C-alpha positions as CSV (number, residue, x, y, z in Angstrom):
1,M,-18.4,15.3,-15.3
2,N,-15.1,14.7,-17.1
3,P,-12.2,13.0,-15.2
4,P,-9.4,15.4,-14.3
5,S,-6.3,15.6,-16.6
6,L,-3.5,13.7,-15.1
7,E,-0.8,14.4,-17.6
8,T,1.8,15.7,-15.1
9,S,2.8,14.5,-11.7
10,A,1.7,17.9,-10.2
11,E,-1.8,17.5,-11.6
12,A,-2.0,13.9,-10.2
13,I,-0.7,14.9,-6.8
14,D,-3.2,17.8,-6.6
15,V,-6.1,15.4,-7.4
16,L,-4.9,12.9,-4.8
17,K,-4.5,15.6,-2.2
18,E,-8.0,16.8,-3.0
19,L,-9.4,13.3,-2.7
20,W,-7.4,12.3,0.4
21,A,-6.9,15.5,2.3
22,P,-4.8,15.2,5.4
23,P,-6.9,13.8,8.1
24,T,-8.6,16.0,10.7
25,Q,-8.3,15.3,14.3
26,A,-11.7,13.6,14.1
27,A,-10.6,11.2,11.4
28,M,-9.5,7.7,12.3
29,S,-5.9,6.6,11.9
30,P,-5.3,3.8,9.4
31,H,-4.8,1.4,12.3
32,Q,-8.1,2.4,13.9
33,R,-9.9,2.2,10.6
34,V,-8.7,-1.3,9.8
35,E,-9.3,-2.5,13.4
36,K,-12.9,-1.2,13.3
37,A,-13.6,-2.8,10.0
38,L,-12.2,-6.1,11.1
39,A,-14.5,-5.9,14.1
40,H,-17.5,-5.5,11.7
41,R,-18.1,-1.9,12.9
42,Q,-18.5,1.1,10.6
43,P,-15.2,3.0,10.1
44,D,-15.1,6.6,8.8
45,R,-14.4,5.2,5.4
46,V,-13.6,1.8,3.9
47,P,-9.9,0.8,4.6
48,F,-7.9,0.9,1.4
49,D,-5.2,-1.6,0.4
50,F,-3.0,-1.5,-2.7
51,W,-0.8,-4.1,-4.3
52,A,1.1,-3.9,-7.5
53,V,4.0,-5.6,-9.3
54,P,7.4,-3.9,-8.8
55,E,7.3,-2.4,-12.3
56,V,4.0,-0.6,-11.6
57,L,5.2,0.6,-8.2
58,Q,8.4,2.0,-9.7
59,A,6.5,3.7,-12.5
60,L,4.0,5.3,-10.0
61,C,6.9,6.5,-7.8
62,Q,8.6,8.1,-10.8
63,F,5.4,9.7,-12.1
64,L,4.3,11.0,-8.8
65,E,7.9,12.0,-7.9
66,V,8.1,10.2,-4.6
67,Q,11.3,8.6,-3.3
68,S,9.9,5.5,-1.7
69,Q,7.1,3.0,-1.7
70,E,6.0,4.2,1.7
71,Q,5.7,7.8,0.4
72,L,3.6,6.5,-2.5
73,L,1.3,4.5,-0.1
74,Q,0.9,7.6,2.1
75,L,0.1,9.8,-1.0
76,L,-2.5,7.2,-2.1
77,A,-4.0,7.1,1.5
78,V,-3.4,3.4,1.7
79,D,-4.3,2.0,5.1
80,C,-2.8,-1.4,5.0
81,R,0.9,-2.5,4.8
82,V,2.4,-5.9,4.0
83,M,4.5,-7.3,6.9
84,S,6.9,-10.0,6.1
85,P,9.0,-11.3,9.0
86,D,12.4,-13.0,8.2
87,Y,12.3,-16.7,8.2
88,L,14.3,-18.0,11.2
89,G,13.8,-21.8,10.9
90,P,16.0,-24.5,9.5
91,E,17.5,-24.1,6.1
92,G,16.1,-25.9,3.0
93,R,18.0,-28.7,1.3
94,P,18.2,-29.9,-2.3
95,L,16.6,-33.2,-3.2
96,P,18.0,-35.7,-5.7
97,D,15.5,-34.6,-8.4
98,G,16.7,-31.0,-8.3
99,T,13.8,-29.6,-6.2
100,W,14.2,-28.1,-2.8
101,F,12.8,-29.2,0.5
102,A,11.9,-26.2,2.7
103,P,10.7,-27.3,6.2
104,H,8.8,-24.1,6.8
């Protein structure tokens, strides 16, 4: 079986939609899927995560004609998201050798 042609964004999107069709009511939500896997129970499929450098994310968004990273992750059926809270602690300060001390 030959891999599908992915020369255009439309072809790539069609393949992705075929692989990751919209979930049925019986399918687990991404949250349920990850929670079940973390509890060492069998989810409906393996939870999927995706990380990439900004240049790759931008290139994928352009190729697949999506407007945001979230739309890209949804199209790729990625279950996990990176959560980064803002730091609220004391500010760092420079040291005499030019390095910084960050108390967090």
